[in-house]
C-alpha positions in Angstrom: -22.2 101.7 -41.8 -20.7 102.5 -38.4 -22.1 99.6 -36.5 -20.7 97.1 -39.0 -17.2 99.0 -38.7 -17.7 98.7 -34.9 -18.2 94.9 -35.6 -15.1 94.5 -37.6 -13.0 96.2 -35.1 -14.3 94.2 -32.2 -13.8 90.8 -34.2 -10.0 92.1 -35.2 -9.5 92.6 -31.3 -10.7 89.2 -30.3 -9.0 87.4 -33.0 -5.7 89.6 -32.1 -6.4 88.2 -28.3 -6.8 84.5 -29.3 -3.8 85.1 -31.2 -1.9 85.7 -28.4 -3.1 83.5 -25.7 -2.4 80.7 -28.3 0.7 81.9 -28.9 1.3 82.1 -25.0 0.0 78.4 -24.8 2.5 77.3 -27.2 5.5 78.8 -25.9 4.1 77.1 -22.4 3.8 74.0 -23.9 7.3 74.2 -25.4 8.6 75.5 -22.0 6.8 72.2 -20.0 8.4 70.1 -23.0 11.9 71.6 -23.1 12.2 71.1 -19.1 11.0 67.7 -19.1 13.5 67.0 -22.5 16.7 68.1 -19.7 18.6 65.4 -18.4 17.8 63.8 -15.3 20.7 65.4 -13.6 19.8 68.9 -15.0 16.3 68.1 -14.1 17.1 67.3 -10.7 19.0 70.7 -10.2 16.4 72.9 -11.7 13.3 71.5 -9.4 15.6 69.1 -7.0 13.2 66.1 -8.1 13.5 63.5 -10.5 11.0 63.2 -13.5 9.7 60.3 -12.0 9.1 61.9 -9.0 7.8 65.0 -10.8 5.0 62.5 -12.5 4.2 61.0 -9.3 3.8 64.3 -7.8 1.5 65.0 -10.5 -0.6 62.6 -10.2 -1.0 63.3 -6.7 -1.7 66.7 -6.7 -3.7 66.7 -10.0 -7.2 65.3 -8.4 -6.8 68.3 -5.7 -6.1 71.0 -8.1 -8.7 72.8 -10.7 -8.3 71.5 -14.1 -8.0 74.0 -16.6 -11.6 75.3 -18.0 -10.2 77.7 -20.7 -7.7 77.3 -23.9 -5.8 80.3 -21.9 -5.6 78.5 -18.4 -2.2 77.2 -17.4 -2.1 73.5 -17.1 -1.7 71.8 -13.9 1.4 70.1 -14.9 3.2 73.5 -15.7 1.9 75.0 -12.4 3.9 72.3 -10.5 7.0 73.0 -12.3 6.9 76.6 -11.7 6.0 75.8 -7.8 8.8 73.6 -7.7 11.4 76.5 -9.2 10.1 78.9 -6.6 10.7 76.3 -3.7 14.0 75.2 -4.7 15.4 79.1 -5.4 13.7 81.2 -3.2 13.6 83.6 -6.3 11.2 86.4 -6.2 8.3 85.5 -8.4 8.9 87.9 -11.3 12.5 86.4 -11.6 11.0 82.8 -11.5 8.3 83.8 -14.1 11.0 84.9 -16.7 13.6 82.1 -16.0 14.2 79.2 -18.3 12.0 80.7 -20.7 8.9 80.7 -18.8 6.5 83.1 -20.3 4.4 84.0 -16.9 3.6 87.0 -15.4 4.3 87.7 -11.9 0.4 87.2 -11.1 0.4 84.2 -12.7 3.3 82.6 -10.7 1.7 83.9 -7.7 -1.5 81.8 -8.6 0.4 79.0 -9.6 2.5 79.0 -6.4 -0.9 79.5 -4.4 -2.5 76.6 -6.1 0.2 74.0 -5.6 0.8 75.1 -2.0 -2.9 74.8 -1.5 -2.7 71.4 -2.7 0.4 70.1 -0.8 -1.4 71.3 2.3 -4.3 69.1 1.7 -5.1 67.1 4.8 -5.0 63.9 2.3 -1.7 65.3 1.3 -0.2 66.8 4.7 -1.0 63.6 6.9 -0.1 61.0 4.2 3.2 62.3 3.9 4.1 63.8 7.4 2.6 61.4 10.0 3.9 60.6 13.6 3.2 57.0 14.4 0.1 56.0 16.0 0.9 52.4 16.2 2.8 50.3 18.2 4.5 48.4 15.2 5.0 51.8 13.6 6.8 53.5 16.8 8.8 49.9 17.1 10.1 50.4 13.8 11.5 54.2 14.2 13.0 52.8 18.0 14.8 50.0 16.3 16.2 52.3 13.6 17.4 54.8 16.3 18.8 52.0 18.2 20.7 49.9 15.4 22.3 53.8 14.6 23.0 55.5 17.9 22.5 52.7 20.7 20.0 54.4 22.6 16.9 52.3 23.4 13.2 53.8 23.3 14.2 57.0 21.4 11.0 57.6 19.0 12.6 60.8 17.6 14.6 64.2 17.6 13.1 67.6 18.3 14.4 71.1 17.3 12.8 74.6 16.4 14.3 76.4 13.3 13.8 80.2 12.0 12.3 80.7 8.4 12.9 84.3 7.8 9.7 86.3 6.6 9.3 89.7 5.3 8.0 92.3 8.2 4.3 91.4 9.0 1.8 94.6 8.9 0.1 93.2 11.7 1.4 91.6 15.3 4.8 92.6 14.3 6.1 91.9 17.6 4.9 88.5 17.6 7.6 87.5 14.8 10.4 89.5 15.7 13.0 87.1 17.2 15.8 86.9 19.4 18.1 86.9 16.5 16.9 90.1 15.4 14.7 89.4 12.5 11.2 88.4 12.1 10.2 84.5 11.2 8.5 81.9 11.7 9.5 79.4 14.4 9.1 76.3 12.9 9.2 72.9 15.4 10.1 69.8 13.6 10.4 66.1 14.9 12.2 63.6 12.7 13.2 60.2 12.8 16.6 58.6 12.4 16.6 58.4 8.4 15.7 62.3 8.3 12.3 61.9 7.8 9.8 64.6 9.2 7.2 62.9 11.7 5.7 66.4 13.1 5.7 70.3 11.7 4.4 72.9 13.4 5.0 76.5 11.5 1.8 78.0 13.3 4.2 80.2 15.7 5.7 83.4 15.1 9.7 83.7 16.3 9.3 85.6 19.2 7.7 82.4 20.8 10.2 80.0 22.5 10.9 76.4 21.3 9.7 74.9 24.7 6.6 77.2 24.5 5.5 75.9 21.3 6.2 72.0 22.4 3.9 72.8 25.5 1.2 73.4 23.1 2.1 70.4 20.5 -0.6 67.5 20.6 2.3 65.0 20.2 3.1 66.1 24.0 0.1 64.9 25.3 0.3 61.8 22.9 3.5 60.9 24.5 2.4 61.3 28.1 -0.8 58.9 27.3 1.8 56.5 26.0 4.3 56.7 29.1 1.4 56.7 31.3 -0.1 53.3 29.5 3.4 52.0 30.0 5.4 52.1 26.8 8.9 53.1 26.5 9.0 56.6 24.4 11.3 59.5 24.7 12.4 62.4 22.1 16.0 63.8 22.2 15.7 67.6 22.6 18.4 70.3 23.2 18.9 72.2 27.0 16.1 74.6 25.8 13.4 72.0 26.5 12.4 70.7 30.3 13.7 67.3 31.0 10.7 64.9 31.3 10.4 61.3 31.1 9.4 61.5 27.3 12.0 64.1 26.9 15.7 63.2 27.3 18.3 66.6 27.2 22.0 66.5 27.8 23.5 66.9 31.3 25.4 70.2 31.3 28.8 70.3 32.9 29.2 66.3 33.1 32.6 65.3 34.6 35.4 64.3 32.0 35.1 60.1 31.8 32.0 60.0 33.8 28.5 58.1 32.9 26.7 61.4 32.5 29.7 62.6 30.0 29.3 59.3 28.4 25.5 59.8 28.1 25.6 63.4 26.7 28.1 62.4 24.2 25.6 59.8 23.0 22.6 62.2 22.9 24.4 64.5 21.2 25.4 62.5 18.6 21.7 61.2 17.9 20.1 64.5 18.3 22.6 66.1 15.6 20.2 63.8 13.3 17.4 67.1 13.8 20.3 69.6 12.4 21.1 67.3 9.7 17.3 66.8 8.5 16.6 71.0 9.2 20.0 71.3 6.9 18.7 69.1 4.2 15.4 70.7 4.2 16.8 74.0 3.4 19.2 73.2 1.3 17.1 71.6 -0.7 14.1 73.8 -0.9 16.3 77.3 -0.6 13.1 79.5 -0.2 13.5 78.4 3.7 17.3 79.6 3.9 17.4 82.5 5.9 18.9 84.9 3.4 16.2 84.7 0.9 13.3 85.8 3.2 9.5 84.8 2.4 7.7 87.9 1.2 4.5 86.8 2.2 1.8 87.0 5.1 3.0 85.0 7.9 0.0 82.7 7.4 1.1 81.8 3.6 4.6 81.2 4.6 3.4 78.6 7.1 1.8 77.0 4.3 5.0 77.3 1.6 7.0 75.6 5.1 4.6 72.5 5.3 4.6 72.1 1.2 8.3 71.9 1.5 8.2 69.6 4.5 6.0 67.4 2.4 8.0 67.2 -0.7 11.3 66.6 1.4 9.7 63.6 2.7 8.7 62.7 -0.5 12.3 63.0 -1.8 13.1 60.7 1.1 10.9 58.1 0.0 12.2 58.4 -3.4 15.7 58.1 -2.1 16.9 61.2 -3.5 20.4 62.5 -1.9 21.5 65.9 -2.3 24.7 65.6 -4.2 25.6 69.2 -2.8 24.3 68.4 0.4 25.3 71.7 2.8 25.8 70.8 6.7 26.4 74.5 7.7 23.0 74.5 9.2 24.2 72.0 11.8 24.5 73.9 15.1 26.7 73.2 18.1 24.1 72.1 20.8 23.3 74.5 23.5 24.5 73.7 26.8 23.0 76.7 28.7 20.1 76.6 31.2 17.3 78.2 29.5 14.0 79.5 30.9 12.2 76.0 29.7 14.4 74.2 32.3 13.6 76.4 35.3 10.6 75.0 37.9 8.5 77.5 39.9 8.7 76.4 43.4 11.2 73.8 43.3 11.7 70.6 41.5 8.2 69.5 40.4 7.0 65.8 40.2 7.1 65.6 36.4 10.7 66.9 36.4 11.6 64.7 39.1 10.3 61.7 37.2 12.1 63.0 34.2 15.3 63.2 36.0 15.0 59.5 37.6 14.3 58.2 33.8 17.4 59.9 32.7 19.5 58.8 35.2 18.2 55.0 34.3 19.3 55.8 31.0 22.5 56.9 31.7 23.3 53.7 33.8 22.2 51.8 30.7 24.2 53.1 28.7 27.2 53.1 30.9 26.9 49.5 31.4 26.5 48.6 27.9 29.5 50.5 26.6 32.1 48.7 24.6 
């Protein structure tokens, strides 16, 4: 009799558990249906993508994410919705799990965010949507766009660093404490004339200087090889970078009305493209804004940054425009002599060649002025 009673209790508990899971799955299904039933504008405000782009993203990530094996497992489509909600708002996981009727615990939100972020960082996705041009035709397209918009020849991209705030890490805290007195990842970004991100490097802590990160970057060696092969390619950077043949920087204290001032004004206008890119990136995916702070291990934070950059380029490909685009993140270029431009033992050969290349560009732009 006792054995039968115990079996009855176990069976009743299992039935109640199955009923709870079934109800929870029904609530999840209703939430997904409710989200997809939103108007296009409302869906875009909540998730920063259109429904069409969401379905495209789902098809891209589905093969890279583990398919649900049990009835209680959360669907891939629902995980992507939850991750997009987090990227777009930067809210804490518990709030994301309770928002818009989402019947998810903080732990479930964390797993969903982890799975979607990992899929967006998969090499097949990362290298598909963030790719520095490797062929001459690809580079010529970017150069032509820069010339059409800013009348500067040979420009392959604009470069800058931006800080993404993170919670104070438990280990190697000093690597992440930046000169603005908060903990961060210092993210190097290279963009084209249309605000597409060509390269992102979120591997360094906030204590690392922009020029230090650039000196470790593989794109630098790639540009040197192209220069040595006789191709005209250059990045536009601020005065935090050393002047080189492949890196054009502004000329400080240029005399009014001089060719140098004319060059610097054109340079600043064109290089502002990367400031706008960073502004749009952070305004669209607000988990990257300074006052949000990513409460994750630095390595996880870096993957979230990469994921947001992939989504940024996907939105650009789909020609999505942020109606509430905020340009507050655009900063005034730094016209100060930073350590990156101080050469030991006098001017190096690289610096001298860079100054000569810039002087030639100054003369070329001055002669072509209208």
